C-alpha positions, 0 to 999 in steps of 0.5 A: 499500499505505501509502495502503491502511495509512493507510485502513485507520488512518484507518478504525480510528481513525474507530471508537474515537473516533466513539463517545466524540465522540458520547458526550460530545456526548449528555453536553452534550445532556444537561446543557443539557436538565437545566439547562434543566429544573431552570430550569424548574422553578425558575421553576415554584415562584417564579410558585408561591411568587408565587401562593400569597402573599397579596394586598396589603388581605388582614391589614390590620384590618378597616375601616370600611365592610368587608363580611362573609364567611362565614369557613366552612362551605357558604357560605363567602367568601357575604356573610353577611346579616342574613338568615343570622342568627336571635335566639339561634342560634350566632354566624357566623363571618366574614372582614371583606371590601373592598368595592372590590378585593374582598380578603377580610382573612384575610391573618391570623387576628385578623381572624376575626370573631363575629356574633351575633344576640340579642334587643335587650332583652337588651344593655346600653346600650354593647352597644346601640349596637355593635349592628344590630337585635340583630346584635352582632360581636366579635373570634373570639380569645380573650383568654387565650392567642389561640385560636379562640372557637368554642363557644356553651354555657350558662354554668360559672356561670348559665343564660346562653347564652355564648360559650367558648374551649374550650382554658382554658373562658374565657366571654364573656357578649355580651350584657354587650360580651364581659365575661368571665364565667368562666375565666382570660381577663383582659378581654372579647373586642374589639368591632366595631360594625356598619352595615345596608344593603340587608339587608347587614351592614358595619364602622361601625367598628374594633375596639373594645379589644385584639384577641388573648391577652396576651402572655408577660412 
């Protein structure tokens, strides 16, 4: 009888404690699972951040021997060739590209370049020296407030078509070293000497002049 009583008590105890033990185990498993998921997610974020980083060299200034690739449009990333440029047509926007590593130097907006082809007879002597077959290159960053120079329009002060920054209406004449012809820009756009080999354009030297806008103070 006592045995029976003990058995009943034991059975009752198991029926009460069992769910608690199961619930505790389930909670432990759930905690471990959530922890594992969180760790995986965190690792994923870390990997994504690393994958999204610019490759080494992408923020370095254009260097001698770099090729030029389109920076926007349907041909983004493709090489810019002499055949892509027509006399008097709007400038092409480009990035320099390391020919050895294939790294496009797009990690800094200060590296964007304007490339245009003009009649060599229209270029002044210094500009002609930096050009190849009438093709010349300049920084695409305005020297006033650092806005991008995007327009190719008739000047407000003459009949020539010029580069124009639409932020504050500064204008630059590419035929004369991108000197300022109108607006608040304090200096010309930095120039970039070019070379030509097998139809492909490359950079022949460093920027001539300061790149970017005037610094406050």
